[in-house]
N, C-alpha and C positions, 0 to 999 in steps of 0.2 A: 484477603491479597490486597498488595503496594504494587501500584503501575506508576513508573512515573515519562509522564512521557516531556518533553521537550519537544518546541514548535519555534521556527524561527523563519521568518520570510523577507523573502528577498526581493518581491516580486512586484508589480504596479498591477494586476490583476484586481481588481472591485468585486467578483464574483467565490473568494476563497470564503468558503463555507465557516461558520464560526469556530472559536475553541472548540466548547466543549462538542461539538460534533466531531472533532476531530478524533478528539477523546474519545468518545463513545465508537466509534468505526476500526479505532487500534486495542483498544479492549473487549473489545466481542471478539476479534482476529485472537486475543491472547487467551483469555477466556476459553474455548474453543480448543485450545490444547491445554488446556489445567494448567496454566504457569501461573502463580503463589504472588513471587514477585517479580518485575521486569521495566529497564529502564530503553525507552524507544526514540532517537531526537528524531524529529519531521523538517527539511528544511527544503522551503518552498519559495523556485525560482521563477524568474522568463523564460524565454527561449534561448537567444541565445547563451544563460550559462548552463540551462540544459543541455544545448545543443555542447560548449566544451566541454564538461563534465562524462557526457555519454560518448564522446571523441577520444578521450583519454580513460576512462578504465573500462572502454566496452569496445572502443576500438570501430564507431559505427558515426558519421556526422553526421548528426540530425539527432532533435530536440528530443529524446519520451515522456512517454507519461511518468514510469516511476522509477527510481535506480536503489538501490537494496544494497547497502553496505551490512552484511550479519557484523558482529565485535569477532575478534582474535583473540579472547581471552579468555585462559586455561579455567574451567570451572570449581577446579580446587581454590583460585585467588577470592568466590565468594563474591562478586560484582557484577548484579543482575544486569548487565549492560549487554543487552540483543544487537542490539547496533540502526546504521542512520539510513535516513528515507528522503531522498530527494524527492519532491513531487514538482512536476514543470506545467502550476496552472494553466496558462496560456492552451496547452494540449490536454489535458483533460478537459476542458470547456468545447473545444475542437471536437473531441470524440463525443462526448456526448451529445452536440446539434446532431453531428451524424450519425451516431445510432439510434438518435431515436430517443434517449432517456434523459430527466430531468439530472442536472447538473450533480443537485443531491445523492445520488445513485450513485451515482459514474465517480465524483470523489468515496465514499464510501467502496464502494467496488476495489476504488484505487488503489487506497492506504488494507484494504485488509489482503489485496493480495502483495503486497510490498512486505505488509507485515508478514504474513505464512511463507513472504523467502526467507524472510530473517530465522525465520524457528526451523527451517530449512527444506522446505515443499521447494521442488523445482516442474518445470515442465519444459524440460528437456526431451526425454523421448515421451512413445505416445499414454504408455501405463500410467507415470507421471504424469502429467497434464490432464488424465482422465479424473487420479485423486483428487492433485490440487484441487481443479475444477469443479468439481462437488462438492468438494468443502466449500470455497469460497461462494459460489448459488445457496450452502444449509444455511451458512452468516449471515450474508443477506436478506436471503429471503426471510430469514427468522429477524433479521430488523426493519421488515416490512416496505422493502424496496422487489422488484421486481426481477425475477432472474438474469444476475448479466450476462450468461452467453444461450443463447436462442436454443442450441443444439439442446442440451439440458432442462429438463423438464426436473418441479419438485416431488419428492417421492410422498 
């Protein structure tokens, strides 16, 4: 299995986890779906840029934790690019504090969540949300972190 994970930071935040951790979390999400080859790009931003991108692509004028941009490449092209993630470091840090989670656990959850969006999972309706949240919980707890959702327990 070959995963190429490209990470670029345009954030002044000093609490961004180390590169091997970021790669480990994304790889865990990809392995859960049995991907052999995959490429994911991660761009880490501060709130101004996060707000700008969220407004431009989702029509929501505030910074959000993670944005996922699945690649639109035909399978027959043979390029394993799954897409891009944009993570707003200050939002992830603030949410971790508000939710009483460690920063590492919340970063892990956000990268797993975003990666699952890249491979086709969503949470638009209740059934999709339950499926995605259950999978996220399995991956996050499998990495040794607490369950990310209070109403989902490990089975």
